[in-house]
RONU-963298 format. One line per field, with one value per atom (N, C-alpha, C): residue in one letter; x negated, y, z. Coordinates in Angstrom, 2 decimals, padded with zeros to 5 digits. Example, Ala and Ser with C-alpha at 12.3 -4.5 7.8 and 13.67 -1.06 7.14 Angstrom:
# RONU-963298
code <- A  A  A  S  S  S
px <- -013.19  -012.30  -013.20  -012.85  -013.67  -012.90
py <- -005.69  -004.50  -003.30  -002.25  -001.06  000.03
pz <- 007.80  007.80  007.80  007.08  007.14  007.87
This chain:
# RONU-963298
code <- M  M  M  N  N  N  N  N  N  L  L  L  E  E  E  K  K  K  E  E  E  A  A  A  K  K  K  Q  Q  Q  F  F  F  M  M  M  K  K  K  W  W  W  K  K  K  N  N  N  I  I  I  S  S  S  T  T  T  I  I  I  T  T  T  A  A  A  T  T  T  E  E  E  Y  Y  Y  Q  Q  Q  K  K  K  S  S  S  A  A  A  C  C  C  K  K  K  T  T  T  A  A  A  I  I  I  F  F  F  P  P  P  K  K  K  E  E  E  L  L  L  G  G  G  V  V  V  Q  Q  Q  Y  Y  Y  L  L  L  A  A  A  L  L  L  G  G  G  L  L  L  T  T  T  G  G  G  E  E  E  A  A  A  G  G  G  E  E  E  V  V  V  A  A  A  N  N  N  K  K  K  V  V  V  K  K  K  K  K  K  L  L  L  I  I  I  R  R  R  D  D  D  G  G  G  G  G  G  D  D  D  T  T  T  P  P  P  D  D  D  K  K  K  R  R  R  K  K  K  E  E  E  I  I  I  G  G  G  K  K  K  E  E  E  L  L  L  G  G  G  D  D  D  V  V  V  C  C  C  W  W  W  Y  Y  Y  L  L  L  A  A  A  V  V  V  L  L  L  A  A  A  E  E  E  E  E  E  L  L  L  G  G  G  S  S  S  N  N  N  L  L  L  G  G  G  K  K  K  I  I  I  M  M  M  E  E  E  D  D  D  N  N  N  L  L  L  D  D  D  K  K  K  L  L  L  E  E  E  D  D  D  R  R  R  R  R  R  D  D  D  L  L  L  I  I  I  I  I  I  S  S  S  R  R  R  I  I  I  R  R  R  F  F  F  H  H  H  S  S  S  S  S  S  Q  Q  Q  I  I  I  I  I  I  N  N  N  N  N  N
px <- -046.98  -046.96  -047.73  -048.72  -049.49  -048.77  -049.33  -048.69  -048.51  -049.50  -049.41  -048.26  -048.13  -047.03  -045.69  -045.61  -044.36  -044.02  -045.02  -044.79  -044.34  -044.98  -044.61  -043.18  -042.83  -041.46  -040.44  -040.77  -039.89  -039.74  -040.85  -040.81  -039.92  -040.09  -039.29  -037.81  -037.52  -036.12  -035.57  -036.35  -035.94  -035.71  -036.54  -036.42  -035.40  -034.76  -033.76  -034.37  -035.58  -036.29  -036.38  -036.05  -036.06  -037.47  -037.69  -038.97  -038.81  -037.60  -037.35  -037.73  -038.28  -038.60  -037.42  -037.44  -036.38  -036.35  -037.51  -037.58  -037.02  -037.35  -036.80  -035.29  -034.81  -033.37  -032.70  -033.28  -032.70  -032.61  -033.66  -033.64  -032.57  -032.49  -031.49  -030.07  -029.86  -028.53  -028.06  -028.97  -028.60  -028.17  -028.68  -028.28  -026.81  -026.26  -024.86  -023.90  -024.44  -023.64  -022.75  -021.46  -020.48  -019.63  -019.78  -019.02  -019.04  -018.13  -018.10  -019.33  -020.24  -021.52  -021.33  -020.29  -020.11  -019.79  -019.34  -019.03  -019.84  -021.02  -021.81  -022.09  -022.63  -022.99  -021.76  -020.70  -019.48  -018.91  -018.82  -018.27  -019.07  -020.39  -021.25  -021.24  -021.21  -021.16  -019.85  -018.76  -017.47  -017.46  -018.05  -018.15  -018.99  -020.09  -020.96  -020.21  -019.48  -018.69  -017.62  -016.95  -015.91  -016.47  -017.60  -018.20  -018.70  -019.28  -019.70  -018.49  -017.37  -016.13  -015.66  -015.87  -015.49  -016.36  -017.64  -018.52  -018.00  -017.72  -017.23  -015.91  -015.04  -013.75  -013.92  -014.83  -015.07  -015.69  -016.56  -017.15  -016.08  -015.22  -014.11  -013.24  -012.98  -012.15  -012.84  -014.18  -014.90  -014.63  -014.62  -014.36  -012.91  -011.99  -010.58  -010.16  -010.58  -010.11  -011.03  -012.25  -013.22  -013.65  -014.31  -014.68  -015.79  -016.87  -018.04  -018.64  -018.42  -018.87  -019.87  -020.64  -021.56  -020.83  -019.62  -018.86  -018.48  -018.06  -017.71  -018.93  -020.07  -021.31  -021.73  -021.49  -021.82  -020.96  -019.69  -018.79  -019.28  -019.73  -020.28  -021.52  -022.34  -023.53  -023.19  -022.11  -021.67  -021.29  -020.62  -020.25  -021.52  -022.50  -023.77  -024.43  -024.26  -024.77  -024.14  -022.83  -022.15  -022.66  -022.94  -023.53  -024.88  -025.68  -027.00  -026.88  -025.90  -025.72  -025.44  -024.46  -024.13  -025.30  -026.01  -027.17  -028.24  -028.54  -029.58  -029.21  -027.97  -027.55  -027.41  -026.94  -026.87  -028.27  -029.22  -030.60  -031.11  -030.83  -031.24  -030.57  -029.29  -028.54  -029.12  -029.68  -030.29  -031.75  -032.25  -033.62  -034.64  -034.21  -035.09  -035.33  -036.50  -036.86  -036.47  -035.69  -035.19  -036.33  -037.36  -038.50  -039.17  -039.31  -039.93  -039.04  -037.73  -036.79  -036.97  -037.09  -037.24  -038.55  -039.65  -040.94  -040.90  -040.35  -040.26  -039.42  -038.34  -037.49  -038.24  -039.00  -039.78  -040.81  -041.46  -042.42  -041.74  -040.56  -039.81  -039.46  -039.01  -038.62  -039.82  -040.96  -042.18  -042.61  -042.55  -042.89  -041.96  -040.67  -039.67  -039.95  -040.26  -040.57  -041.79  -042.83  -044.05  -043.76  -042.92  -042.55  -041.79  -040.86  -040.08  -040.99  -041.90  -042.82  -043.69  -044.18  -045.03  -044.21  -042.95  -042.10  -041.85  -041.60  -041.38  -042.63  -043.79  -045.04  -045.24  -044.95  -045.10  -044.18  -042.91  -041.95  -042.29  -042.77  -043.16  -044.32  -045.27  -046.42  -045.99  -044.98  -044.48  -043.80  -043.07  -042.37  -043.40  -044.42  -045.44  -046.24  -046.52  -047.33  -046.55  -045.25  -044.43  -043.99
py <- -025.49  -024.64  -025.36  -024.68  -025.31  -025.19  -025.83  -025.86  -024.46  -023.60  -022.25  -021.47  -021.60  -020.94  -021.49  -022.79  -023.40  -022.89  -022.81  -022.33  -020.87  -020.06  -018.64  -018.50  -019.26  -019.20  -019.64  -020.70  -021.19  -020.15  -019.51  -018.47  -017.32  -016.88  -015.76  -016.13  -017.36  -017.80  -017.81  -018.29  -018.34  -016.94  -015.98  -014.59  -013.80  -014.48  -013.85  -012.73  -013.01  -012.07  -012.71  -011.96  -012.48  -012.51  -013.45  -013.52  -013.21  -012.90  -012.66  -011.22  -011.06  -009.72  -009.19  -007.90  -007.29  -007.90  -008.16  -008.74  -010.16  -010.95  -012.30  -012.27  -011.36  -011.23  -010.87  -009.90  -009.46  -010.62  -011.39  -012.53  -013.54  -013.84  -014.82  -014.29  -013.01  -012.41  -012.46  -012.19  -012.18  -013.56  -014.61  -015.96  -016.24  -015.48  -015.70  -014.72  -013.82  -012.73  -013.21  -012.95  -013.23  -011.97  -011.29  -010.07  -009.80  -008.97  -008.67  -007.84  -008.45  -007.81  -006.51  -006.43  -005.21  -004.00  -004.23  -003.15  -003.31  -003.90  -004.26  -003.12  -002.02  -000.90  -000.35  -000.14  000.40  -000.57  -001.83  -002.85  -002.90  -002.94  -003.05  -001.79  -000.62  000.64  000.74  000.33  000.35  -000.67  -001.83  -002.82  -002.33  -001.67  -001.11  -000.07  000.78  001.81  001.18  000.15  -000.53  -001.18  -001.85  -002.51  -001.49  -000.38  000.68  001.25  001.33  001.78  000.81  -000.49  -001.47  -001.32  -001.03  -000.77  000.44  001.51  002.73  002.48  001.69  001.40  000.63  -000.33  -001.09  -000.20  000.70  001.63  002.59  003.04  003.92  003.24  001.96  001.22  001.06  001.00  000.99  002.27  003.38  004.68  004.74  004.36  004.45  003.50  002.26  001.23  001.02  001.53  001.27  -000.19  -000.61  -002.02  -002.40  -001.64  -001.97  -003.27  -004.36  -005.67  -006.28  -007.26  -007.96  -008.58  -009.10  -009.69  -008.64  -007.46  -006.39  -005.92  -005.83  -005.45  -006.51  -007.76  -008.84  -008.73  -008.38  -008.19  -007.04  -005.96  -004.84  -005.31  -006.12  -006.67  -007.50  -008.28  -009.06  -008.16  -007.07  -006.10  -005.47  -005.19  -004.65  -005.65  -006.94  -007.95  -007.83  -007.56  -007.36  -006.10  -005.05  -003.83  -004.16  -004.95  -005.35  -006.10  -007.01  -007.79  -006.87  -005.99  -005.09  -004.18  -003.70  -002.84  -003.59  -004.81  -005.59  -005.91  -006.32  -006.70  -005.46  -004.35  -003.10  -002.65  -002.74  -002.38  -003.23  -004.51  -005.41  -005.01  -004.72  -004.32  -003.05  -002.19  -000.94  -001.14  -002.38  -002.68  -002.25  -002.16  -001.71  -002.83  -002.77  -003.71  -003.09  -003.81  -003.29  -002.93  -003.75  -003.44  -002.14  -001.92  -000.69  000.51  000.35  001.42  001.80  000.79  001.04  001.77  001.32  001.98  003.43  003.65  005.01  005.91  005.36  006.14  006.53  005.60  005.94  007.01  006.92  007.96  009.32  009.36  010.61  011.17  010.30  010.74  011.24  010.58  011.04  012.39  012.58  013.88  014.97  014.65  015.61  015.96  014.94  015.16  016.07  015.78  016.60  018.04  018.24  019.59  020.32  019.64  020.26  020.62  019.72  019.99  021.20  021.29  022.45  023.74  023.69  024.88  025.31  024.34  024.65  025.29  024.74  025.30  026.72  026.93  028.26  029.26  028.90  029.79  030.03  029.01  029.16  030.13  030.03  030.95  032.38  032.54  033.87  034.50  033.70  034.19  034.59  033.75  034.05  035.28  035.46  036.61  037.91  037.84  039.07  039.54
pz <- -001.69  -000.52  000.60  001.18  002.25  003.59  004.61  005.93  006.53  006.36  006.91  006.26  004.95  004.25  004.70  004.90  005.38  006.78  007.64  009.00  008.99  008.14  008.06  007.56  006.56  006.02  007.08  007.82  008.87  009.98  010.35  011.39  010.95  009.70  009.20  009.15  008.79  008.77  010.19  011.13  012.53  013.08  012.66  013.12  012.30  011.33  010.47  009.61  009.10  008.23  006.85  005.83  004.47  003.89  003.01  002.30  000.82  000.38  -001.04  -001.41  -002.60  -003.09  -003.90  -004.15  -004.96  -006.35  -006.91  -008.26  -008.27  -007.26  -007.17  -007.03  -006.18  -005.99  -007.31  -008.03  -009.28  -010.27  -010.38  -011.30  -010.91  -009.62  -009.16  -009.32  -009.00  -009.13  -010.59  -011.49  -012.91  -013.41  -012.78  -013.17  -012.83  -011.89  -011.49  -012.15  -012.98  -013.55  -014.69  -014.54  -015.60  -015.75  -016.88  -017.14  -018.64  -019.11  -020.55  -020.96  -021.70  -022.05  -022.83  -023.65  -024.45  -023.58  -022.37  -021.43  -020.14  -020.26  -019.09  -018.13  -018.65  -017.78  -017.07  -017.83  -017.22  -016.18  -016.53  -015.63  -014.33  -014.46  -013.28  -012.44  -013.07  -012.32  -011.54  -012.16  -011.45  -010.30  -010.53  -009.47  -008.30  -008.62  -007.58  -006.76  -007.44  -006.75  -005.87  -006.40  -005.63  -004.37  -004.50  -003.33  -002.31  -002.79  -001.87  -001.13  -001.83  -001.20  -000.13  -000.35  000.66  001.91  001.71  002.86  003.64  002.92  003.56  004.29  003.71  004.33  005.64  005.66  006.89  007.97  007.58  008.55  009.06  008.17  008.57  009.62  009.42  010.37  011.72  011.72  012.99  013.76  013.04  013.68  014.15  013.28  013.60  014.72  014.61  015.53  016.72  016.63  017.69  017.66  018.70  018.78  017.83  017.84  017.02  017.58  016.86  017.33  016.35  016.81  015.89  014.70  014.91  013.81  012.76  013.22  012.29  011.53  012.20  011.53  010.51  010.83  009.90  008.64  008.82  007.67  006.78  007.40  006.63  005.88  006.55  005.90  004.68  004.75  003.59  002.43  002.74  001.69  001.10  001.94  001.44  000.49  000.76  -000.16  -001.54  -001.57  -002.85  -003.55  -002.77  -003.34  -003.96  -003.25  -003.77  -005.08  -005.16  -006.38  -007.57  -007.39  -008.50  -008.86  -007.86  -008.10  -008.90  -008.49  -009.16  -010.60  -010.82  -012.17  -013.05  -012.48  -013.24  -013.66  -012.75  -013.09  -014.25  -014.20  -015.29  -016.60  -016.53  -017.73  -018.35  -017.50  -017.97  -018.38  -018.23  -018.61  -017.56  -016.31  -015.23  -014.23  -013.61  -012.55  -011.21  -010.41  -009.15  -008.20  -008.12  -007.26  -007.66  -008.96  -009.46  -009.16  -009.30  -008.95  -007.48  -006.62  -005.19  -004.90  -005.53  -005.33  -005.80  -007.00  -007.54  -006.64  -006.07  -005.18  -003.92  -003.35  -002.15  -002.46  -003.63  -004.02  -004.11  -004.73  -004.86  -003.48  -002.59  -001.26  -000.45  -000.60  000.08  -000.45  -001.77  -002.36  -001.84  -001.77  -001.28  000.18  000.98  002.40  002.54  001.74  001.81  001.42  000.41  -000.02  001.09  001.71  002.79  003.96  004.31  005.42  005.10  003.87  003.52  003.53  003.12  003.17  004.61  005.49  006.90  007.50  007.19  007.70  007.19  005.90  005.33  006.03  006.16  006.79  008.26  008.93  010.32  010.47  009.54  009.60  009.29  008.42  008.10  009.31  010.06  011.26  012.32  012.50  013.50  013.12  011.84  011.39  011.32  011.38  011.29  012.60
């Protein structure tokens, strides 16, 4: 790693910006994975659901109790980290690359957005012409 790369990495760390890619995260997460392989997909899907539920529960408590604080947001962020772990390892168990899943999802969402925009334009022109 040259000096410029070191400086960039240090700057990003100082600004609290990650330099890890989805693929790197997936590889690292899988190194920590311990679960019954014969039930891998089921185990990981249930874990993902459970962690997502923990995120929802902490957000619910923000609504109920008030007091949206940086500490409470940090706790939600930690739960999101657990969601990421299960998502990454589940993707691996399914034979998928997390980065590719993310790219494909963005493509799908952009296509959907473009379709909705064209429908709105069509309907708007119909209203104006009638």
